[in-house]
VMD Tcl script that builds the backbone (N, CA, C; Angstrom):
set m [mol new atoms 225]
animate dup $m
set s [atomselect $m all]
$s set {name element resname resid chain x y z} {
  {N N MET 1 A -81.496 269.950 221.158}
  {CA C MET 1 A -80.069 270.063 221.380}
  {C C MET 1 A -79.718 269.509 222.743}
  {N N ASN 2 A -78.626 268.848 222.798}
  {CA C ASN 2 A -78.167 268.286 224.051}
  {C C ASN 2 A -76.886 269.008 224.455}
  {N N TYR 3 A -76.957 269.777 225.498}
  {CA C TYR 3 A -75.797 270.532 225.959}
  {C C TYR 3 A -75.056 269.766 227.043}
  {N N ASN 4 A -73.771 269.775 226.975}
  {CA C ASN 4 A -72.934 269.208 228.017}
  {C C ASN 4 A -72.686 270.322 229.032}
  {N N MET 5 A -73.043 270.116 230.272}
  {CA C MET 5 A -72.968 271.177 231.283}
  {C C MET 5 A -71.533 271.554 231.644}
  {N N THR 6 A -70.549 270.797 231.215}
  {CA C THR 6 A -69.173 271.124 231.572}
  {C C THR 6 A -68.436 271.872 230.468}
  {N N GLN 7 A -68.920 271.803 229.236}
  {CA C GLN 7 A -68.242 272.458 228.131}
  {C C GLN 7 A -69.215 273.342 227.367}
  {N N PRO 8 A -69.209 274.663 227.630}
  {CA C PRO 8 A -70.135 275.550 226.934}
  {C C PRO 8 A -69.747 275.745 225.477}
  {N N ARG 9 A -70.752 275.990 224.659}
  {CA C ARG 9 A -70.493 276.326 223.272}
  {C C ARG 9 A -70.057 277.786 223.194}
  {N N TYR 10 A -69.628 278.218 222.032}
  {CA C TYR 10 A -69.081 279.563 221.899}
  {C C TYR 10 A -70.119 280.653 222.126}
  {N N ASP 11 A -71.392 280.378 221.884}
  {CA C ASP 11 A -72.411 281.411 222.046}
  {C C ASP 11 A -73.195 281.284 223.352}
  {N N ASP 12 A -72.775 280.423 224.241}
  {CA C ASP 12 A -73.432 280.228 225.526}
  {C C ASP 12 A -72.543 280.746 226.659}
  {N N VAL 13 A -73.181 281.225 227.698}
  {CA C VAL 13 A -72.464 281.708 228.870}
  {C C VAL 13 A -73.051 281.002 230.091}
  {N N PHE 14 A -72.199 280.473 230.948}
  {CA C PHE 14 A -72.641 279.768 232.143}
  {C C PHE 14 A -72.540 280.708 233.336}
  {N N PHE 15 A -73.640 280.877 234.075}
  {CA C PHE 15 A -73.590 281.687 235.282}
  {C C PHE 15 A -74.631 281.189 236.279}
  {N N ASP 16 A -74.223 281.133 237.520}
  {CA C ASP 16 A -75.117 280.820 238.631}
  {C C ASP 16 A -75.941 279.550 238.391}
  {N N GLY 17 A -75.314 278.532 237.809}
  {CA C GLY 17 A -75.993 277.268 237.613}
  {C C GLY 17 A -76.930 277.214 236.432}
  {N N MET 18 A -76.888 278.239 235.566}
  {CA C MET 18 A -77.788 278.276 234.422}
  {C C MET 18 A -77.020 278.656 233.169}
  {N N TRP 19 A -77.534 278.251 232.026}
  {CA C TRP 19 A -76.971 278.656 230.742}
  {C C TRP 19 A -77.761 279.835 230.218}
  {N N ALA 20 A -77.074 280.847 229.761}
  {CA C ALA 20 A -77.728 281.963 229.086}
  {C C ALA 20 A -77.529 281.769 227.592}
  {N N LEU 21 A -78.605 281.636 226.881}
  {CA C LEU 21 A -78.545 281.425 225.449}
  {C C LEU 21 A -78.969 282.721 224.765}
  {N N PHE 22 A -78.045 283.373 224.126}
  {CA C PHE 22 A -78.330 284.654 223.504}
  {C C PHE 22 A -78.774 284.427 222.069}
  {N N GLY 23 A -80.017 284.023 221.912}
  {CA C GLY 23 A -80.554 283.709 220.596}
  {C C GLY 23 A -81.309 284.880 220.010}
  {N N GLU 24 A -81.666 284.752 218.762}
  {CA C GLU 24 A -82.448 285.767 218.080}
  {C C GLU 24 A -83.919 285.399 218.180}
  {N N TYR 25 A -84.787 286.386 217.954}
  {CA C TYR 25 A -86.218 286.114 217.931}
  {C C TYR 25 A -86.537 285.243 216.734}
  {N N GLY 26 A -87.522 284.407 216.897}
  {CA C GLY 26 A -87.966 283.566 215.809}
  {C C GLY 26 A -87.256 282.233 215.735}
  {N N THR 27 A -86.428 281.904 216.711}
  {CA C THR 27 A -85.748 280.615 216.702}
  {C C THR 27 A -86.637 279.505 217.254}
  {N N HIS 28 A -87.661 279.880 218.003}
  {CA C HIS 28 A -88.576 278.912 218.597}
  {C C HIS 28 A -90.012 279.365 218.376}
  {N N ILE 29 A -90.932 278.416 218.489}
  {CA C ILE 29 A -92.361 278.704 218.392}
  {C C ILE 29 A -93.042 278.147 219.631}
  {N N TRP 30 A -93.961 278.943 220.206}
  {CA C TRP 30 A -94.740 278.482 221.357}
  {C C TRP 30 A -95.679 277.382 220.878}
  {N N TYR 31 A -95.595 276.209 221.471}
  {CA C TYR 31 A -96.283 275.022 220.984}
  {C C TYR 31 A -97.536 274.666 221.783}
  {N N TRP 32 A -97.507 274.937 223.079}
  {CA C TRP 32 A -98.602 274.517 223.945}
  {C C TRP 32 A -99.868 275.315 223.686}
  {N N LYS 33 A -100.990 274.603 223.686}
  {CA C LYS 33 A -102.288 275.268 223.572}
  {C C LYS 33 A -102.977 275.363 224.927}
  {N N SER 34 A -102.598 274.493 225.870}
  {CA C SER 34 A -103.243 274.497 227.183}
  {C C SER 34 A -102.780 275.662 228.056}
  {N N LYS 35 A -101.565 276.124 227.838}
  {CA C LYS 35 A -101.037 277.279 228.580}
  {C C LYS 35 A -100.786 278.409 227.586}
  {N N LEU 36 A -101.233 279.591 227.916}
  {CA C LEU 36 A -101.091 280.763 227.046}
  {C C LEU 36 A -101.648 280.470 225.648}
  {N N THR 37 A -102.903 280.135 225.599}
  {CA C THR 37 A -103.527 279.729 224.337}
  {C C THR 37 A -103.433 280.808 223.264}
  {N N GLU 38 A -103.460 282.070 223.661}
  {CA C GLU 38 A -103.390 283.159 222.677}
  {C C GLU 38 A -102.004 283.284 222.049}
  {N N ARG 39 A -101.008 282.617 222.615}
  {CA C ARG 39 A -99.635 282.685 222.101}
  {C C ARG 39 A -99.253 281.487 221.232}
  {N N LYS 40 A -100.127 280.508 221.071}
  {CA C LYS 40 A -99.789 279.314 220.279}
  {C C LYS 40 A -99.420 279.723 218.855}
  {N N GLY 41 A -98.242 279.263 218.411}
  {CA C GLY 41 A -97.754 279.580 217.080}
  {C C GLY 41 A -96.930 280.851 216.994}
  {N N HIS 42 A -96.836 281.612 218.088}
  {CA C HIS 42 A -96.059 282.847 218.080}
  {C C HIS 42 A -94.570 282.546 218.200}
  {N N GLN 43 A -93.782 283.366 217.545}
  {CA C GLN 43 A -92.333 283.204 217.622}
  {C C GLN 43 A -91.803 283.766 218.927}
  {N N CYS 44 A -90.761 283.135 219.429}
  {CA C CYS 44 A -90.148 283.552 220.685}
  {C C CYS 44 A -88.690 283.141 220.671}
  {N N ARG 45 A -87.999 283.484 221.736}
  {CA C ARG 45 A -86.617 283.037 221.887}
  {C C ARG 45 A -86.390 282.571 223.309}
  {N N VAL 46 A -85.448 281.679 223.468}
  {CA C VAL 46 A -85.089 281.143 224.774}
  {C C VAL 46 A -83.945 281.985 225.319}
  {N N LEU 47 A -84.160 282.602 226.486}
  {CA C LEU 47 A -83.123 283.439 227.097}
  {C C LEU 47 A -82.218 282.634 228.013}
  {N N VAL 48 A -82.816 281.809 228.876}
  {CA C VAL 48 A -82.051 281.059 229.870}
  {C C VAL 48 A -82.609 279.648 229.960}
  {N N ARG 49 A -81.712 278.699 230.092}
  {CA C ARG 49 A -82.095 277.302 230.284}
  {C C ARG 49 A -81.686 276.897 231.690}
  {N N GLY 50 A -82.643 276.408 232.479}
  {CA C GLY 50 A -82.371 276.011 233.847}
  {C C GLY 50 A -82.071 274.537 233.967}
  {N N LYS 51 A -81.951 274.071 235.200}
  {CA C LYS 51 A -81.565 272.688 235.454}
  {C C LYS 51 A -82.730 271.716 235.356}
  {N N MET 52 A -83.885 272.065 235.867}
  {CA C MET 52 A -84.982 271.107 235.977}
  {C C MET 52 A -85.932 271.212 234.792}
  {N N ASN 53 A -85.383 271.131 233.585}
  {CA C ASN 53 A -86.163 271.161 232.351}
  {C C ASN 53 A -86.958 272.451 232.212}
  {N N SER 54 A -86.409 273.557 232.710}
  {CA C SER 54 A -87.108 274.833 232.637}
  {C C SER 54 A -86.327 275.816 231.771}
  {N N ILE 55 A -87.073 276.730 231.145}
  {CA C ILE 55 A -86.472 277.761 230.304}
  {C C ILE 55 A -87.176 279.081 230.562}
  {N N LEU 56 A -86.468 280.168 230.294}
  {CA C LEU 56 A -87.062 281.502 230.306}
  {C C LEU 56 A -87.247 281.902 228.861}
  {N N VAL 57 A -88.500 282.144 228.475}
  {CA C VAL 57 A -88.863 282.460 227.097}
  {C C VAL 57 A -89.279 283.916 227.024}
  {N N GLU 58 A -88.859 284.599 225.953}
  {CA C GLU 58 A -89.271 285.975 225.715}
  {C C GLU 58 A -89.920 286.070 224.343}
  {N N PHE 59 A -91.090 286.705 224.310}
  {CA C PHE 59 A -91.781 286.928 223.051}
  {C C PHE 59 A -91.373 288.280 222.482}
  {N N SER 60 A -91.739 288.546 221.240}
  {CA C SER 60 A -91.297 289.768 220.570}
  {C C SER 60 A -91.866 291.035 221.200}
  {N N ASP 61 A -92.971 290.929 221.936}
  {CA C ASP 61 A -93.539 292.106 222.603}
  {C C ASP 61 A -92.949 292.341 223.987}
  {N N GLY 62 A -91.971 291.523 224.383}
  {CA C GLY 62 A -91.297 291.706 225.663}
  {C C GLY 62 A -91.839 290.847 226.790}
  {N N PHE 63 A -92.926 290.139 226.583}
  {CA C PHE 63 A -93.510 289.268 227.597}
  {C C PHE 63 A -92.580 288.086 227.852}
  {N N LYS 64 A -92.298 287.825 229.126}
  {CA C LYS 64 A -91.410 286.723 229.504}
  {C C LYS 64 A -92.160 285.733 230.379}
  {N N VAL 65 A -91.807 284.464 230.232}
  {CA C VAL 65 A -92.441 283.412 231.024}
  {C C VAL 65 A -91.428 282.299 231.264}
  {N N VAL 66 A -91.469 281.729 232.462}
  {CA C VAL 66 A -90.659 280.550 232.782}
  {C C VAL 66 A -91.561 279.339 232.598}
  {N N THR 67 A -91.082 278.387 231.824}
  {CA C THR 67 A -91.909 277.239 231.483}
  {C C THR 67 A -91.050 276.008 231.244}
  {N N SER 68 A -91.683 274.921 230.904}
  {CA C SER 68 A -90.986 273.692 230.559}
  {C C SER 68 A -90.403 273.803 229.148}
  {N N ARG 69 A -89.373 273.033 228.886}
  {CA C ARG 69 A -88.795 273.021 227.540}
  {C C ARG 69 A -89.738 272.422 226.516}
  {N N TYR 70 A -90.709 271.645 226.955}
  {CA C TYR 70 A -91.670 271.039 226.041}
  {C C TYR 70 A -92.656 272.065 225.473}
  {N N ALA 71 A -92.700 273.272 226.041}
  {CA C ALA 71 A -93.651 274.280 225.600}
  {C C ALA 71 A -93.258 274.948 224.296}
  {N N VAL 72 A -92.008 274.832 223.881}
  {CA C VAL 72 A -91.542 275.469 222.649}
  {C C VAL 72 A -90.970 274.440 221.699}
  {N N ARG 73 A -90.988 274.780 220.422}
  {CA C ARG 73 A -90.390 273.940 219.388}
  {C C ARG 73 A -89.459 274.811 218.549}
  {N N LYS 74 A -88.385 274.202 218.073}
  {CA C LYS 74 A -87.484 274.915 217.179}
  {C C LYS 74 A -88.131 275.112 215.819}
  {N N VAL 75 A -87.835 276.220 215.196}
  {CA C VAL 75 A -88.361 276.502 213.852}
  {C C VAL 75 A -87.653 275.650 212.842}
}
mol reanalyze $m
mol bondsrecalc $m
mol representation Tube
mol addrep $m
C-alpha cells in the first residue's frame, strides 16, 4: 500500500510524525527467517508505520518489535 502522508485514510490516525494503523491480527505474516527465526510464518499486525521504512509489529502473544517493512507480508 502506498499512503499519501498528507491525506489520511478513514482508519488511519496521524500523530507525532507517524501513522497509527489500527489493524486486526492476522493481516500480516512475519516473513524474515534471518531475524526472529522462531516467528517465521506467524501472524501479526502492524501498529505504527514510521518514516524511514520502519514499522511497529505486534504478535498475538503481545510481543512487539520495531523492524523494516520488508520483514512482513500481507496475507
